[in-house]
N, C-alpha and C positions, 0 to 999 in steps of 0.2 A: 735748718730742716726741723720739721715737727712730725708728728705721727701721720698727718695727712699725706705729706709727700712720701714718707717712708713706706706707707701701705698703699700708695697710689690712689688716694681718695681726693675727690674734688671739694668735699665739704664734710663737716662733722656729722656722722650718721646717727649719733645717739643723743642729740640735744633734747632736753625736756620741754623746749618751746614748741607749742603746737604748730605743726607745719603740714598742710594737707598733702604735700608731695610724698611725705614719708608714711602716710596713713596705711595701715595694714588691716585689710578687711578680713578679720578672723571670722570663723563660722558664727560665733556668738554675736559679734558686732554686725555682721551681715543680717542675721535674723532680727536684731534690734532695729535696724534701719527699715526692714520690711514692715515690722509691726508699727513703727512710728508713722510710716507712710500710710498704712491702712487707717490708723486712727485719725490722721489729718484729713485724708481724702474722703472719709465717711463722716467727718465732722463729729467725732465722738465727744470732744470737749477737753477732758483732762486725762493726760497720760503721765506716768511717773517712771523715771529711770533711777534705780538705786544701785550703788556699787561702793566698794571699799576704796580707801585712799590709793590713788595711782592706777586704778583699773581702766581709765580711759573715758570717763564720763564727758569731760570737756572736749576731748578729741572727737567723740561721737556726736556731740552737739554741733561742733563746728562743721563736721562732715555733712550732717543732715541739713544744716543751713545752706551749705554750698550746693547741695543737690537740688534745692528747691528753685525752680525756674521763676524768675521775677515776673514773668508774664502770667503766671498762674497762682503765685503765692505772694502775700505781703507778710514777710517773715522778719523776725527780730530775735536777737539773743542778748539777754541781760545777765550780768554776773553780779551776784550779791557779794560785796566786799567787806561788810561789817554787820553786826547784829542789831545795830540801832537804827536800821532803815525804817522810815515811817511809811504808812500806806499812801500818804500824799506824794511823797518823793517817788515811790515805786510806780504809781499810776501816772505821774507826770512823765516818767521815763517810757512807760507803755505808750502814752499818747504821742510823744515825740517820735518814737521808733515806728509807730503805725502811720505817721504822716500827718498828725493833727497840727493845724496852724494856730498860732497865737494861743498857746496852752494857758488855761485859766488856773488861778490859785485855789479858788473855791472848789471843794470836793464834789459837790452836787453838779456844778457847772462842768467840771472836768469829766465826770462820768457821762454826762450828757454828750460832751464832745466825742468821747470814745465811742459811745453808741452810734452817733451819727457817722463817724468815720468807718465803723464796722459795717454799717449799712451801705456806705459808698463802696467799700471793698467788695461786698456781695454784688452790687450793681455793676462793678467792673469785671464780674465773673472770676473773682479771685477768692482764695481762702486765707484768712488771717491766722497767723501762727506766731505765738510768743513763747520762746524758750527761756527758762530761768535756771541758771546754774548756781550751785551752793545754797539751795533752798533751805537746808537744815538750819541755816543761820537766821531765818525768818521765824523765830520762835515766838509768834504772836497770834493769839486767837483772833484779834481784830483783823489782821491782814488775811488770815485764812477765810474769815467770813466775807471779806471784800472780794476774794477770788471766787467764792461761791456766788456772790452777786453777779460778777461778770459772766459766769457760766450759766446763769439763768437767762441770759440774752439769747434768744433762739429765733431762727427763721423757719420757714416751712420745711426745709430739708435738713435741719440739724442745728448745732450750736453755731453762733455767729463768730466765736473765737475758739481756737484750739490753743490750749495752754499745756506746755510740757515742763514738768519739774525734773531737775537733775540734782541728786544729792547723796550724801552718805546715809548709812543705815538709820541715823537719828531722824531722817526725814519722816519715817513712819510715825514717830512721836509727834512731830509737828502737824502731820495730817490729822492725828487723833485729837488735836485741839478743837477741831470742828467736825464732828461725826458726820453731818450731812455732806460736807465736802469730801471726806474720806470715801463715802459711799458713791461719790460721783466719779471715782477713778475708773476709767474705762479700759485702760491698758497699763499693766505694770510690768516693767522689765528689770531683771536683776543681772547686772554685769558681774561676771566672775573672772578670776585670774586665768591666764593662758594655761593650756595643757603643755606638756613637754614638747609635743610636736609643734604646737603653735609658737612656743618660745623659739624653737629652732627656725621655723619659717619666718618669724618676725625679725630675728637677727639677720638672717640672710637677705630678707627684703630690704631692710634699711641699709645694709652694706652695699647692696646692688644699686639702690637709688643714689647713694653717695659716690658711685662710680667705681666700686671695687670689681675687678675682673676675675677674681678667684676667691675660693673659700678660705678665709683667714682663721676662723674659729673652729677648732677641732671638735669632734663629737663629744669627747670627754669634757672639754671646756663648756660646751653648751649644756650638758647634763648638770654640771656643777652650778652653772648660772641659774638653771631652773630650780635646783634644790635650795639655793641660798636666797632666791627672790620669790619663790612660790608662784612664779609666773606673773608677777605684777609688772606691767609694762614700764612704769616709772623707775622701779628699782632695776629692771633689766637694762634700761638706758644708762643708769648711773654706773652699774658694774661693768658694762661693755665699754663705756667711755674710759673708765679708769684702766681697764684691761689693755686697751689699745695704747694708752700712754705708757703703761708699765712695759708692754711688749716693745715699744719703741726705745725706751730707756735701756732695756736689756738686750736690744738688737736681736729680738726674736723674729724669725720669719713668719711664724704662726702663733696664734694664741692657744696655748696648751693649758691643761688643768693646773699645772704648777703656778701659772700666772694668775689664774682665777683664785687659787688658794691664798696667794699673797694679797690680792685686792680685797678679798673677803675679810681678812684680818685687819687691813688698813681701814676698811669702812665699818668695822665693828659688827659685821653680819655673822651668821652661822650657817653651816651647810647641814641640811636635814635630809636624811635618807627618805626616799619616797617609794 
């Protein structure tokens, strides 16, 4: 037996792997989705989502991607995995994700292919959307200038491509590498940590999705989780997962504050009064 069986769960409720089934539509995330939809549907061009570590930027990006009907949008999500990405590599990925065939190596030819594909997407009565996660790693003036060039492509009713940057606060500095690009930001969204109420609702939501039929976490436990995580979703997941394991090992029917205190010490966190 493990804690899943012990607490009557069908699966682990607090994995940090992005899974749309566990998506919690907090008021802040709901507003962000509405703003992104507005920016895309009105072809504003460049939107930016900034948030601290673990605040749900990638989760939001995946959710927005899933919500876009493939009959109305040609959408792609790219994740920057290291800082040495070249503009050639990046725009090849752009081209492939947008459906360009036989992608060229020469940058001028490649940009021509992208333009032609964007025109085809418009002819198909669709909107082109490219989301890029972890953009703060693209600390390159050249790449920012290349993005500005893409955003200069316009049709009669707006930008031919919608680009959405997701990143940490350092993204502001990256945008500043090219002031004309920074001035093109049409929508800027800042993701913040959950409130105590959202933290409570988030925990209950994920437990419910995982098959829990009763409330396992006490109000005191939830309050302590909020205080030690500051409402950061990724940290909430880690603390709750460890709390369920600790509860199982101690044969506790519910997760009380004492269990959270033990987990906080084990994880090297601290509880801050709010």
